[in-house]
N, C-alpha and C positions, 0 to 999 in steps of 0.2 A: 504493500500500500504506500502511495506517495505521501511525503510529509505534508504536502499542501492539500491533501484530499480531505474535504469536509463531508461530502456525500459521494458514494460510488454510484455508477449508473443503475445497478440493480436496486440499491436502496432508494433512489429517487422514484423508480417505478412503484415501489411499495408505498413510500411516503406520500407521493402525490395522488395516489389512488388509481393508478393505471390498471391495476388488476381488478378494479370494481367496474362492472359493466355500465356503460353510458356515463361514467364519471370522468374519464380522461382517455387520451390517445396520444400516440407519438407521430410527429410529422418530421421526417428527416432522420439523420443519424443519431443514435443514442450516444451521448458522451461517455467516455470511460469514467469520468468523475467531474465534480465541480469543486472549486476551492473556496468559494464564498457565495454569499447571497446578497443581492442588491435590488433596490426598487428605484434607484436614481442614477441615471446615466452619467451624472456629473462625478459620481464616485465609483463607477464600475471599474473593476480590475480584471485583467486577463484571467480567464478561468471561472468567472462568476456565473451563477444562475440568476438571470434577470426576471423578476416578476413584474408583469405589465399591469400594475395596480391602477385603478381608476380613482383619482382624487377629486377634490372639490374643483380644482382649477385646471388639472391636466389629466390626460389619459395616457398611461404608460405604453399603450399600443402604438402611439405616435412616435415612440422613441426606441422601438425594438431594433430597427436598422442601425441606429446610433450605438446601441448596446453591443451589437455584433461587431461594429467597426472598432470598438474599444477593446475587443477581445473576449466578449462573453462566450462561454462554452455552450450555453443554451438559454432559451427563454420560455417562460410560462405565459401562455396567451389564452384568450377565450375563443369559443367556437365562432362567435360573431365576426372575428377578425382573421379566422384561419385561412380563408381563401386569399385575402389580400396579402397576407404575410407568407404564403406558401413559397418555399424555396429560399427564404431569408436566412435559414440556418436550422440548427436543431431546435425543434419546437415541441414543448409539452402543451397539448391543447386540452383545456379543461372547460367545465361549465361556468365556473366562477373562480377567478384568479385569487382573490383574497381568501376564499375558503380552501383553496389548494395550499396556500401558504400556512393557513391554520392547521391543515392536516400534516404538513411537513413539520411544523413546530411541535405538534403532539408526538410525532414519530421521534423527533429529537429528544423530547423529554422521556419517552418510553425506553430509549436505548441508553440513556445517561445513568451513571452511578454517582453523579456529583451530589454534594450537599447543596441544597437549594434554599436561598433566602428570598423572600418577597417583601417589598417595602411600600407602604402607602402612608398617607397622612395629609393633613391640610397644608402643612409647611415642612420643608426639609427633606423631601423624598430624594431628590437628586443628590444633595450633598451627603446624605446618609448612605445612599447607594455607592457613591464614590469612595467614602471612607471604608465601607465594607470591602470594596474591590481592593483598596490599598492593603488593608489588614489581611484579608484572606490570601492575597497573592504571596504573602510571606510564607504561607504553609503549603501552597500548591497552585497548579494552573487554575486561574480564575477567569470566568467569562461573565461580563456584566453588560447591562443595557448601555447602548450608546446614547449620549445626550439625554433627552427626556423621552425616550421611546417607550411610553407607558400606556398607550391606548389600544384600540381594537386592531390596528395594524402593527404598532410598535412592539407589542408583546409577542405575537407570533413570529415576527421578523427576528427578534432577539432570540427566541427559542430555536428557530430554524438555523441560526448561526452557532448554536451551542456545540462545540467540538465534542466528539465522543470521549476524548482524553481528559476533558476538564474535570477537576476535582471539586470545584465550587462554582456555583452560578448565582448571580445576584440580579434580581428583576425588580424594576420599578413599576408600580401599578397605580394608575390615576383614574379619575372619574370626574364627570360633571353632573351626572344624574344617578339616582338610585338604580341599582340593578346592573350597573356597568362593570363593577369589579368581579362579580360572581363568575361570569364566563371566562374572564381573563385568568383568575386564580385557579380555575378548574383546569386550564391548560398547564399552568406553571407547577402546580402541586408542590408547594414548598415544604421543607422540613422546619423552617423558621419563618414566622410572619411578624413583621414589625409595623406598629402604628406610631408614627413619630409624635403627632399631636392632633388635636381637634381645634379648629378655629372657624370663625364666620367667613368661609370661602365658598363661592358659588351659591350664596344665599338666594340669589335670583331663582334658583331651581329647587330650593328646599324651603320648607316652612319654618325650620328652626335649626339651631346648632345640634340639638339632639338628633334630628333627622340626618344631619351630616355624619354624626358619629355612627348611627346605624348603618349608613351606606359604607363607611370605611370598615366597619366590623365584618362586612362581607368577605374580607380577605381571609378570615379564619375558616370559612367554609371549605376552602381548598386544601387545608393542611393535611399532610400525610399522617397516617396513624402514629400516635405518640409524638406528634409535632409540638413545637414550642411557640407560644404566642408571647410577644414582648410589647408592653403597653406603657405609655407615659402616665406615671402615677399621679402627676399634679393636675391633670385636666379634670374639669368638673364632670365629664362624662365617663370617668374611669370605671365606675360601677357597671354601667350598661355595656361597656366594652369588655370588661372582665367576664360578665355573664355570658356574652356571646362567645368569647374565647373558651370558657370552661365547657360550654356545650359541645365544642368542636375538638377539644384537646384532652379531655378527661383530666383536667386540672393542671396541665403543664403551662401555667401562666406566670410570667415574670414581669416585673415592673422596674421602671427607672425614673428618677426625678429627684427633687429636693426633699420629698416627703420622708419622714423618719422610718416608715415601713417599706420603702422602696427596696427592692432586691439589689439594685445598683443606685447608690445615693451620691449625689453631687455634694461634696463638702465645701469646695471652694474653686473659683476660677479667676485667674489673674492674667491680665494682658502682659505678654512677654515677647517683645520684639515683633516678629512677623506672625506670631501665633498666640497660644494661650497655655499657661501652666495650670494643670488640673489636678486636684486632689479628690479622690472618690473612694467610697467603700463599696466594693463589688462582691456580693455574696459573702460578706464577712471579712473580706481582705481589703486593707487600705492600699491604694495604688496612687502614685504620683507620676504623672506623665505629661508630655508636651503634645499639643495638637497643632499641626503646622499652619493653620489658618486661624485668625482671631475671631472672637465672638462667643458669648455665653451660650447661644443657641446651638452652635457647633459642638461646644464642650458637652452640652446636655445630651445631644444625640450620639456622642461618642460612647456614652454609657450603654445605649442600645446595641452599638456595634460590639462592645466587649461582651455583652450578654450573648449575642449571637455566636461569637467565637467560643464562648464557654459551652454553648449548646452542641458544638461540634468537638468538644473535648480538647480544645486547643489551649496552649499555654497563655495565661492571661498576661504575664509580664511581657512576653514577646509581642502579643497582640497590642498591648498598650504602647510599647516602644514603636511599633509600626505607624502609629497615628502621627508621629512627627513628620512622616513623608506625605501626609495629606495636604493638598492645596485646594482652595475653593474653586469650583468650576467657573468658567467664563459666564458672566451674567448673574452669578449667584454669590457675590461677595469677593470675587477675585480682586486682589489689590495690586496696583501697578505704581511704579514711580516714574513720572514723566518730567523731562527737563523743561524749564521755562526760564528764560533770561539766564542769569548766572546761578540759578538754584534749581529746585525741583519741587513738585507737589505730589501728593498721594491721590490716586484715583481709585475709588472703590466702585466696582462695576456690579450693580444689583439690578441690571436693566431687564433681566429675563421675565420676571413676573412680580406681582405684589398683591398682598391682602393685608388687612389690619395687623395681624400677628407678625408677619414677616417685615412689614414696614416699621413697626415698633422695634423689632430686633435690629434692623438695619440702622435706624436712627441711634439706638444705643451704641452700636458698634462705631458709628461715626463720632459720637460723643467721647468714646474711649480712644480714638485714633490720635496719636501725637501730632501736634503742629508746632511750627517754629514760634518763637516769642511774638512775632507780629503776624503769624499765620491765622487763617480763619477756617472754620468748619462750615462747608457749603453743602446744602442739600438741594438736589434737583429732582423734583418729584412729579410723576405723572399720575393719571387716574388709576384707581383700583377698580377693576371691572367686575361685573356679575355679582354685585352686592344687593341688588333689589331695592325695595323702598327705603331701606336704611342707609343707602349709599351716602347721601349728603351728610348725615350725622356721623357716620363712621369716618369720613374724611375730616370733618370739622374737629372731631375728638383727638386727632393726631397733634393738634396744636400744643397740648400739654406735654406730649412726648418730645416735641421739638425743643421746647423751652427747658425741659428736664435734662436734655442731652447737651445743652449749652451750644446749640447751633447758632452761627453768627449771621447766616444769610440763606434765604430760601428762594429758589426759582420754582414756579409751578406751571404745569401744562394740563389743559383739559377742563371741561365744565365742572366735573366733580371736585377737582383740586382747587377750583376757585372758591369753594366753600371753606376749605382749609386756609387758603391764602388770605381770605378776608378776616379769618379768625385770629390771625397772627398780629403781633404788635408791628407798627409801621417800621420800626428799626430792623426787623428781620425780612421785610418784604423787598426782594430784589427786583423780580419781574414775573409777571404771569402772562401766558399766551394761550390762545384757544387750542393750539396743537403744539407738539414738541418741536416741530421745525421752526417755530417762531422764537425758540429760546437759544438755538445753537450758537448764533453769533454772539449773543450777550454772554453766554456761559464761557465761551472761548476768550472773550475780552476780559471777563471778571477774574478768572483764576490767576493766581500768582504764586511765586516761590514761597514755600513753607505752608501752603494751604493743604487741606484735606477735603476732597469733594466726593460726594456719594450720589449716584444716579440710580433712581429706582421708579418703577411703575409697572403696571400690567403689560404683558406682551403687546396687546392691542393698542397701548398708548404710544408705542414706538419711541421708547427712550434710548434704545440701542444705537440709533444713528448719532446721538449726541456723544456717546462713548466713542464711537468710531471717529467722529470729527475731532475730538480731543487727541486721540491717538495719532491721527493724521497730521494735526497741527504741531504737536509737541513730540519730541523724541524720547525714547526710553533710555535712562542712564544705564551704565554698566551695573551689574548686579551688586558689586561691592561698594557702590556709592550710596550715601545716605539720602533718603527721599526728602529730608527736611533740611539739607545743607544750604 
C-alpha cells in the first residue's frame, strides 16, 4: 500500500455505495487509490477524490474539469451531470453527491480504531479542537477538522479524510437549529464528547438559552458505549446537560470550571508573555502549566482538553506540557505584532465570529494585553448576528465590559453596534459606520506604536477585511522583536 493512499479503489467502491443497486456506478477507469478528499478546486492536490458538492452559490459540477486539470484521481458526480461530464476522467456517478460523501465518512469511521473526540458549545469549539489536536499529537497520529468544518458537509468531509492509521480524531460539531447535531454525532460516534459552554448564541432560532443547551446536549446521543461526557460546571444549564449526558453514558460525566466540585478546577490564570500560566486541580492532582495563547477562556477550556487526555489514559503532565505549543487560530484570538513608524503595535484578530460571551472574553483579553506607556487599547467591533429580539440590549450591555477592561477607544460597525456605540461615554467613541468598510481607513490612520487593537464581530459583519488591511499596510516585525518597543 502506498504511503499516500487514503482510500484504495476497492474501498471506494464499498464506501461510496457502488455495490448497492441504483445507488452508484462507475464511468471511466477505476483509480488504484486516492490520496485525499476535496470539495474545492482551489485546494485540490494531485491524487485527490473530488466531490462535486452543490453549495449555496456554486455547483461543484462546474469545476470537475478544473479538478482533473489539477491532478484529481477521480470525481464524484450526480446522474444529472453524467452525460455532460462523460469522458472527463474517472467518475463515480451517484444519486446524491453529499450523501455519497456521508457514506464514505461513515465507512471511514467504521474502519478506524482511533480514539475519537467531538467538541461542541456556544463558544470555543474551534480553539478547543485545536488544543486537542496539539495535545493528542504528542501521543500519536492525530486527525482533526480543518478550520471550522463543523456542519452537514464539514463533518462528513472531515470523516472521509480520516486516515486508517490515525490514533486520535478530533471533530468539531456546530449547529444553528435544534436537531442538527444528532445526525452529525451519529456519524462521528465519539468516545469523548465535550460541551465547552452555553451562551445566548443563535437566539434568533431558539426560545431560550435552555433550549440552546438542549440542542448542544444532542452531542451525547452519539457517544460510544462507556463514552465520557465533559461539561462546563459553571454554566447555569449544567444540571440539564448532566442529565442528558448521564442518560447516554451510564454516569461517565466529568466537569471542568471554577466550581469547587468540578473534576478539573481552575485555580488561577495569569497573563505571561505570549500566553497564560495556569494552575489547576485535575482529578485531585495540582498541575501548573503554560498555555501558548493568552486568555482566561482558553485556560478554562484547556481543562476540558486535559480531561479528554485522561479519558484516553494519557499522561497528564505530558498533556499539560503540550499546551505550551498551542496558538490561537486565525480569527479567533490570534495575536500579531505589526510595525508602525519606529515601533510596533499588537493586533488581536477575533474577526471570525462573535456573540455576547465571546465578545466579553475578547474585551477582557484586550484589557489584559500590555501596551506601551503612551499606548492605547482599541476595540473595533462589528454586529453580533442571530440574537433575535434581544439583539439591541445584548449589544448595549457590552458597554460595561468595555469600561471594565479599560478600553481607550472604540470603533463600531453595523446597526446593532450603534446601540453599543451610543451607550459609551463620548471619550471612548472613535467612529461608527453602517458597515465595516466604512471604518478601514480610520482604523489604519488611528493605530500607533505601542497600541493594542482587537477586531471582532460576527462573520457576516465582515470584520476580517479590516484585519487584512492592517496586515497589508503594516509589516510584521521579526519574531524576536518586542511588539511594544
